[in-house]
Backbone as CSV, one residue per row, in Angstrom:
resi,resn,N_x,N_y,N_z,CA_x,CA_y,CA_z,C_x,C_y,C_z
1,MET,-21.754,-29.108,3.438,-22.772,-28.324,3.992,-24.164,-28.896,3.638
2,THR,-25.011,-28.964,4.365,-26.421,-29.459,4.077,-27.142,-28.407,3.133
3,PRO,-28.101,-28.975,2.343,-28.692,-27.918,1.443,-29.432,-26.933,2.284
4,ILE,-29.417,-25.685,1.757,-30.214,-24.633,2.541,-31.338,-24.106,1.590
5,THR,-32.436,-23.957,2.187,-33.736,-23.638,1.481,-33.595,-22.030,1.576
6,PRO,-33.470,-21.350,0.465,-33.537,-19.761,0.451,-34.618,-19.253,1.122
7,GLY,-34.481,-18.115,1.789,-35.641,-17.326,2.373,-35.162,-16.004,2.876
8,THR,-36.170,-15.179,3.065,-35.770,-13.872,3.462,-35.326,-13.759,4.873
9,HIS,-35.796,-14.802,5.706,-35.161,-14.969,7.142,-33.738,-15.178,7.015
10,LEU,-33.207,-15.931,6.221,-31.819,-16.237,6.070,-31.068,-14.945,5.530
11,ASP,-31.604,-14.488,4.527,-31.000,-13.171,4.018,-30.926,-12.086,5.048
12,HIS,-32.008,-11.951,5.794,-31.980,-10.914,6.912,-30.974,-11.274,7.999
13,LEU,-30.896,-12.569,8.298,-29.899,-13.046,9.245,-28.455,-12.775,8.948
14,LEU,-28.109,-12.947,7.679,-26.798,-12.793,7.251,-26.566,-11.222,7.071
15,ARG,-27.435,-10.545,6.563,-27.331,-9.081,6.469,-27.116,-8.420,7.871
16,GLN,-27.950,-8.844,8.718,-27.765,-8.206,10.038,-26.448,-8.566,10.622
17,THR,-25.799,-9.859,10.562,-24.753,-10.150,11.068,-23.587,-9.455,10.561
18,ARG,-23.579,-9.255,9.257,-22.561,-8.594,8.490,-22.480,-7.161,8.923
19,MET,-23.700,-6.515,9.047,-23.757,-5.173,9.570,-23.239,-5.031,10.967
20,HIS,-23.648,-6.066,11.913,-23.041,-6.039,13.131,-21.571,-6.054,13.216
21,HIS,-20.901,-6.998,12.413,-19.450,-7.037,12.149,-18.882,-5.660,11.779
22,VAL,-19.546,-5.034,10.816,-18.993,-3.815,10.349,-19.089,-2.695,11.387
23,GLN,-20.030,-2.800,12.155,-20.247,-1.806,13.387,-19.139,-2.174,14.536
24,LEU,-18.822,-3.470,14.595,-17.960,-3.772,15.685,-16.562,-3.397,15.125
25,SER,-16.340,-3.491,13.887,-14.929,-3.060,13.266,-14.786,-1.515,13.575
26,ALA,-15.774,-0.820,13.173,-15.781,0.558,13.347,-15.585,1.089,14.831
27,MET,-16.253,0.302,15.715,-16.078,0.609,17.149,-14.657,0.173,17.682
28,ALA,-14.068,-0.762,17.014,-12.576,-1.063,17.355,-11.790,-0.032,16.828
29,ASP,-11.964,0.522,15.750,-11.178,1.653,15.140,-11.216,2.815,15.964
30,VAL,-12.450,3.234,16.404,-12.626,4.360,17.281,-11.747,4.273,18.676
31,LYS,-11.941,3.026,19.344,-11.265,2.754,20.575,-9.764,2.774,20.195
32,ALA,-9.322,2.169,19.175,-7.847,2.254,18.900,-7.411,3.656,18.718
33,ASN,-8.204,4.488,18.020,-7.862,5.903,17.796,-7.845,6.698,19.087
34,ILE,-8.776,6.310,20.024,-8.821,6.945,21.383,-7.479,6.550,22.053
35,MET,-7.045,5.343,22.106,-5.911,4.952,22.825,-4.548,5.502,22.154
36,LEU,-4.673,5.667,20.921,-3.525,6.298,20.208,-3.400,7.705,20.524
37,THR,-4.559,8.338,20.476,-4.379,9.960,20.833,-4.072,10.030,22.402
38,LEU,-4.639,9.325,23.212,-4.365,9.393,24.667,-3.013,9.185,24.997
39,ALA,-2.408,8.090,24.339,-1.064,7.717,24.648,-0.085,8.837,24.118
40,ALA,-0.360,9.307,22.856,0.452,10.385,22.354,0.480,11.607,23.085
41,VAL,-0.691,12.008,23.629,-0.907,13.245,24.461,-0.166,13.064,25.683
42,VAL,-0.312,11.976,26.444,0.411,11.682,27.687,1.883,11.636,27.481
43,THR,2.314,11.105,26.317,3.739,11.032,26.052,4.263,12.535,25.947
44,THR,3.406,13.328,25.126,4.003,14.596,24.932,4.115,15.560,26.099
45,PHE,3.054,15.434,26.928,3.104,16.150,28.198,3.944,15.604,29.189
46,SER,4.254,14.289,29.235,5.264,13.695,30.099,6.774,14.045,29.870
47,ILE,7.038,14.430,28.494,8.454,14.581,28.275,8.995,15.837,29.010
48,GLY,8.158,16.728,29.349,8.590,18.023,30.093,8.979,17.638,31.487
49,TYR,8.656,16.612,32.074,8.963,16.137,33.468,10.357,15.226,33.469
50,LEU,10.867,14.978,32.354,12.094,14.174,32.409,13.334,14.838,33.153
51,ASN,13.310,16.132,33.225,14.454,16.733,33.898,14.177,16.869,35.366
52,ASP,13.120,16.538,35.944,12.763,16.481,37.379,13.484,15.106,37.912
53,PRO,14.473,15.166,38.802,15.040,14.011,39.326,14.120,13.050,39.954
54,LEU,13.138,13.468,40.654,12.223,12.496,41.318,11.152,11.859,40.268
55,LEU,10.741,12.559,39.148,9.928,12.081,38.266,10.587,11.387,37.057
56,ARG,11.866,11.513,36.934,12.406,11.046,35.709,12.010,9.583,35.306
57,TRP,12.281,8.553,36.409,12.057,7.209,36.048,10.624,6.958,36.032
58,PRO,9.693,7.456,36.754,8.229,7.293,36.536,7.813,7.659,35.110
59,VAL,8.399,8.811,34.698,8.035,9.405,33.437,8.612,8.404,32.333
60,VAL,9.805,8.061,32.448,10.376,7.054,31.391,9.479,5.851,31.350
61,VAL,9.130,5.186,32.507,8.239,4.050,32.435,6.965,4.380,31.690
62,LEU,6.345,5.485,32.114,5.014,5.833,31.428,5.251,6.088,30.064
63,ILE,6.300,6.774,29.541,6.571,6.904,28.135,6.776,5.589,27.393
64,LEU,7.416,4.760,27.911,7.728,3.412,27.310,6.373,2.763,27.119
65,PHE,5.524,2.746,28.117,4.278,1.925,27.924,3.356,2.693,27.014
66,CYS,3.408,4.066,27.041,2.706,4.748,26.009,3.132,4.508,24.588
67,ILE,4.446,4.331,24.382,4.826,4.062,23.024,4.332,2.619,22.673
68,LEU,4.396,1.674,23.580,3.779,0.258,23.440,2.401,0.364,23.072
69,THR,1.635,1.275,23.767,0.152,1.447,23.542,-0.136,1.957,22.051
70,ILE,0.790,2.897,21.799,0.724,3.452,20.332,0.881,2.298,19.321
71,PHE,1.856,1.612,19.430,2.171,0.513,18.458,1.006,-0.476,18.401
72,CYS,0.403,-0.894,19.621,-0.663,-1.919,19.657,-1.876,-1.217,19.037
73,ALA,-2.192,0.018,19.317,-3.417,0.712,18.647,-3.204,0.889,17.176
74,ALA,-2.037,1.264,16.831,-1.837,1.518,15.429,-1.875,0.263,14.584
75,TYR,-1.341,-0.876,15.170,-1.408,-2.169,14.597,-2.840,-2.786,14.488
76,ALA,-3.681,-2.288,15.458,-5.109,-2.752,15.392,-5.779,-2.174,14.159
77,VAL,-5.507,-1.082,13.817,-6.225,-0.350,12.725,-5.519,-0.468,11.428
78,MET,-4.421,-0.909,11.467,-3.509,-1.072,10.111,-4.067,-2.093,9.339
79,PRO,-4.382,-1.728,8.045,-4.990,-2.928,7.193,-3.982,-3.920,6.994
80,LYS,-4.558,-5.166,7.087,-3.749,-6.442,6.813,-4.111,-7.052,5.516
81,LEU,-3.246,-6.959,4.523,-3.545,-7.591,3.236,-2.315,-8.431,2.750
82,ASN,-2.675,-9.496,2.237,-1.660,-10.323,1.706,-1.459,-9.996,0.147
83,PHE,-0.402,-9.344,-0.148,-0.275,-8.794,-1.647,0.148,-10.035,-2.559
84,ASP,0.629,-11.038,-1.939,1.184,-12.208,-2.609,0.021,-13.295,-2.806
85,PHE,-1.080,-13.154,-2.052,-2.123,-14.204,-2.035,-2.820,-14.436,-3.459
86,ARG,-2.781,-15.592,-3.892,-3.424,-16.042,-5.162,-4.367,-17.053,-4.821
87,PRO,-5.722,-16.850,-4.853,-6.749,-17.827,-4.512,-6.722,-18.995,-5.423
88,ASN,-7.055,-20.229,-5.086,-7.145,-21.348,-5.851,-8.552,-21.315,-6.363
89,VAL,-8.657,-21.037,-7.634,-10.110,-20.894,-8.275,-10.856,-22.231,-8.296
90,GLU,-10.207,-23.291,-8.557,-10.762,-24.512,-8.625,-11.396,-24.968,-7.217
91,LYS,-10.545,-24.807,-6.201,-10.997,-25.223,-4.878,-10.985,-23.867,-4.115
92,LEU,-12.061,-23.284,-4.166,-12.189,-21.856,-3.675,-12.194,-22.059,-2.003
93,ASP,-10.954,-21.798,-1.634,-10.783,-21.811,-0.133,-10.492,-20.478,0.511
94,CYS,-11.148,-19.459,-0.101,-10.974,-18.087,0.476,-12.267,-17.421,0.388
95,ASN,-12.292,-16.227,0.956,-13.615,-15.392,1.129,-13.598,-14.520,-0.171
96,ILE,-14.330,-15.152,-1.253,-14.364,-14.379,-2.478,-15.201,-13.036,-2.370
97,LEU,-15.726,-12.889,-1.323,-16.656,-11.590,-1.295,-15.765,-10.530,-0.687
98,PHE,-14.394,-10.899,-0.111,-13.672,-9.868,0.487,-12.402,-9.416,-0.563
99,PHE,-12.374,-8.087,-0.656,-11.404,-7.644,-1.768,-10.109,-8.141,-1.518
100,GLY,-9.502,-8.304,-0.303,-8.285,-8.883,-0.059,-8.053,-10.334,-0.640
101,SER,-9.073,-11.018,-0.859,-9.030,-12.360,-1.390,-9.056,-12.400,-2.945
102,PHE,-9.628,-11.315,-3.557,-9.663,-11.335,-5.001,-8.856,-10.240,-5.680
103,MET,-8.218,-9.371,-4.823,-7.494,-8.183,-5.480,-6.339,-8.686,-6.342
104,ASN,-5.870,-9.857,-6.362,-4.876,-10.208,-7.084,-5.346,-11.229,-8.341
105,MET,-6.673,-11.249,-8.358,-7.336,-12.033,-9.485,-7.471,-11.099,-10.714
106,GLU,-7.570,-11.726,-11.827,-7.856,-11.066,-13.029,-9.461,-10.937,-13.198
107,TYR,-9.940,-9.832,-13.597,-11.506,-9.683,-13.643,-12.125,-10.907,-14.225
108,GLU,-11.651,-11.543,-15.297,-12.420,-12.584,-15.904,-12.504,-13.788,-14.971
109,ALA,-11.315,-14.008,-14.288,-11.353,-15.128,-13.351,-12.371,-14.928,-12.103
110,TYR,-12.208,-13.663,-11.705,-13.280,-13.255,-10.646,-14.709,-13.477,-10.998
111,ALA,-14.999,-12.925,-12.263,-16.263,-12.864,-12.790,-16.829,-14.336,-12.886
112,ASP,-15.867,-15.276,-13.392,-16.340,-16.646,-13.574,-16.583,-17.325,-12.183
113,VAL,-15.816,-17.117,-11.199,-15.980,-17.525,-9.935,-17.330,-17.016,-9.227
114,MET,-17.540,-15.791,-9.461,-18.864,-15.259,-8.967,-20.057,-15.789,-9.713
115,LYS,-19.976,-15.871,-10.901,-21.059,-16.513,-11.794,-21.345,-17.930,-11.280
116,GLU,-20.236,-18.710,-11.046,-20.478,-20.132,-10.609,-21.176,-20.109,-9.259
117,ILE,-20.630,-19.236,-8.391,-21.170,-19.156,-6.958,-22.681,-18.730,-7.133
118,MET,-23.048,-17.906,-7.917,-24.413,-17.347,-8.043,-25.432,-18.371,-8.783
119,GLN,-24.980,-19.538,-9.105,-25.700,-20.619,-9.856,-26.827,-21.173,-8.823
120,THR,-26.403,-21.443,-7.668,-27.173,-22.061,-6.590,-27.199,-21.377,-5.432
121,PRO,-28.424,-21.316,-4.662,-28.475,-20.544,-3.472,-27.535,-21.085,-2.347
122,GLU,-27.269,-22.456,-2.416,-26.305,-22.981,-1.416,-25.081,-22.314,-1.464
123,GLN,-24.568,-22.163,-2.798,-23.149,-21.617,-2.938,-23.218,-20.097,-2.572
124,VAL,-24.283,-19.376,-2.745,-24.486,-18.061,-2.359,-24.381,-17.918,-0.951
125,TYR,-25.127,-18.716,-0.112,-25.107,-18.882,1.208,-23.775,-19.154,1.816
126,GLU,-23.138,-20.223,1.128,-21.790,-20.562,1.589,-20.812,-19.428,1.475
127,ALA,-20.845,-18.671,0.563,-19.941,-17.509,0.295,-20.247,-16.550,1.455
128,GLN,-21.465,-16.284,1.709,-21.830,-15.286,2.735,-21.518,-15.782,4.214
129,ILE,-21.801,-17.036,4.531,-21.279,-17.566,5.619,-19.768,-17.560,5.896
130,ARG,-19.024,-17.861,4.853,-17.535,-17.690,4.979,-17.186,-16.357,5.282
131,GLU,-17.811,-15.251,4.595,-17.544,-13.973,4.780,-17.764,-13.607,6.259
132,VAL,-18.989,-13.930,6.797,-19.353,-13.574,8.226,-18.279,-14.289,9.101
133,TYR,-17.937,-15.540,8.909,-16.908,-16.149,9.591,-15.559,-15.474,9.673
134,GLU,-15.147,-15.160,8.459,-13.763,-14.547,8.396,-13.807,-13.137,8.940
135,LEU,-14.811,-12.501,8.847,-15.008,-11.203,9.338,-14.818,-11.309,11.026
136,GLY,-15.532,-12.213,11.480,-15.504,-12.449,12.906,-14.168,-12.775,13.499
137,VAL,-13.454,-13.811,12.730,-12.113,-14.188,13.178,-11.264,-12.984,12.936
138,TYR,-11.348,-12.128,11.977,-10.482,-11.056,11.804,-10.673,-10.207,13.064
139,LEU,-11.906,-9.820,13.329,-12.287,-8.907,14.396,-11.517,-9.409,15.644
140,GLY,-11.831,-10.584,15.859,-11.277,-11.236,17.234,-9.866,-11.250,17.437
141,TYR,-9.226,-11.701,16.293,-7.681,-11.935,16.387,-6.928,-10.936,15.941
142,GLN,-7.377,-9.944,15.197,-6.693,-8.884,14.788,-7.033,-7.511,15.505
143,LYS,-8.217,-7.031,15.158,-8.647,-5.770,15.740,-8.710,-5.621,17.170
144,TYR,-9.729,-6.431,17.799,-9.980,-6.360,19.215,-8.833,-6.905,20.144
145,ARG,-8.138,-7.843,19.606,-6.988,-8.424,20.367,-6.032,-7.353,20.664
146,PHE,-5.613,-6.564,19.640,-4.531,-5.522,19.683,-5.211,-4.187,20.364
147,VAL,-6.515,-3.882,20.294,-7.064,-2.888,20.963,-6.954,-3.289,22.527
148,ARG,-7.301,-4.462,22.882,-7.178,-4.947,24.181,-5.775,-4.743,24.712
149,PHE,-4.776,-5.190,23.904,-3.318,-4.851,24.322,-3.036,-3.540,24.529
150,ALA,-3.600,-2.606,23.702,-3.320,-1.269,23.809,-3.940,-0.719,25.162
151,TYR,-5.114,-1.116,25.509,-5.618,-0.732,26.822,-4.942,-1.303,27.959
152,GLN,-4.568,-2.569,27.905,-3.680,-3.230,28.821,-2.540,-2.547,29.221
153,SER,-1.776,-2.160,27.951,-0.464,-1.606,28.052,-0.600,-0.218,28.713
154,PHE,-1.468,0.618,28.346,-1.799,1.962,28.957,-1.987,1.808,30.431
155,LEU,-2.960,0.923,30.857,-3.301,0.689,32.249,-2.062,0.202,33.050
156,LEU,-1.397,-0.672,32.566,-0.255,-1.210,33.127,0.901,-0.242,33.392
157,GLY,1.034,0.626,32.311,2.011,1.787,32.412,1.637,2.708,33.374
158,LEU,0.334,3.040,33.568,0.004,3.973,34.728,0.328,3.321,36.058
159,VAL,-0.105,2.008,36.215,0.242,1.419,37.437,1.645,1.320,37.616
160,CYS,2.579,0.950,36.827,3.983,0.781,36.940,4.624,2.143,37.272
161,SER,4.109,3.052,36.458,4.663,4.510,36.639,4.325,4.971,38.029
162,GLY,3.207,4.620,38.620,2.799,5.118,39.945,3.672,4.231,41.018
163,LEU,3.816,3.035,40.750,4.728,2.322,41.583,6.144,2.807,41.731
164,VAL,6.751,3.075,40.482,8.040,3.562,40.391,8.131,5.054,41.171
165,LEU,7.040,5.783,40.973,7.061,7.125,41.573,6.936,6.781,43.291
166,LEU,6.092,5.924,43.572,6.018,5.518,44.957,7.437,5.069,45.555
167,ALA,8.182,4.209,44.830,9.385,3.736,45.223,10.456,4.921,45.273
168,ALA,10.318,5.776,44.320,11.298,6.905,44.342,11.002,7.852,45.512
169,GLU,9.731,8.013,45.833,9.537,8.759,47.081,9.975,8.092,48.300
170,LEU,9.689,6.663,48.483,10.137,5.991,49.649,11.638,6.166,49.768
171,PHE,12.391,5.814,48.483,13.729,5.879,48.624,14.204,7.322,48.995
172,ASN,13.632,8.268,48.455,13.995,9.757,48.818,13.765,9.999,50.220
173,LEU,12.720,9.471,50.824,12.571,9.739,52.214,13.451,9.078,53.025
174,VAL,13.606,7.706,52.762,14.695,6.935,53.449,16.069,7.391,53.396
175,GLY,16.554,7.743,52.109,17.858,8.184,51.841,18.045,9.673,52.297
176,GLY,16.953,10.426,52.288,17.106,11.895,52.612,16.899,12.105,54.089
177,GLY,16.238,11.175,54.730,15.748,11.190,56.069,16.557,11.167,57.191
């Protein structure tokens, strides 16, 4: 990385970016909780219609998609930590500012790494840049990806359930007609 001249503009940029990532993470959590609640409520109310011969299969399809939605939404907000991860202190290839990266380190080793990083502005900025990058990658590939799957699952479940209901109605008209 090329040398970085410290400045308040850089500090502000990194601070704003990290705050933005935290807000996006909170938004993803809220969206996942909405989908989790919605799918659970729809599942709960749908169960009462399983005894209706016309609605049985559409309700089964809807419940299955709601369960998939619940799994995706729960996975999106589930903390992802590697309890076996041990960072290489000599070749710091992790985000030392994230607790998941240093939680398995002894305090002395962590303090030594932090003291080394704080020696030069370039290393401080490098650590912050790595944190912003890894937060963004995590948001994109973990949280928002599975929140998107939850939304897609729920919408697809509604469409498929409607199609099954339509097919059941048509079959009922043709067969009963």
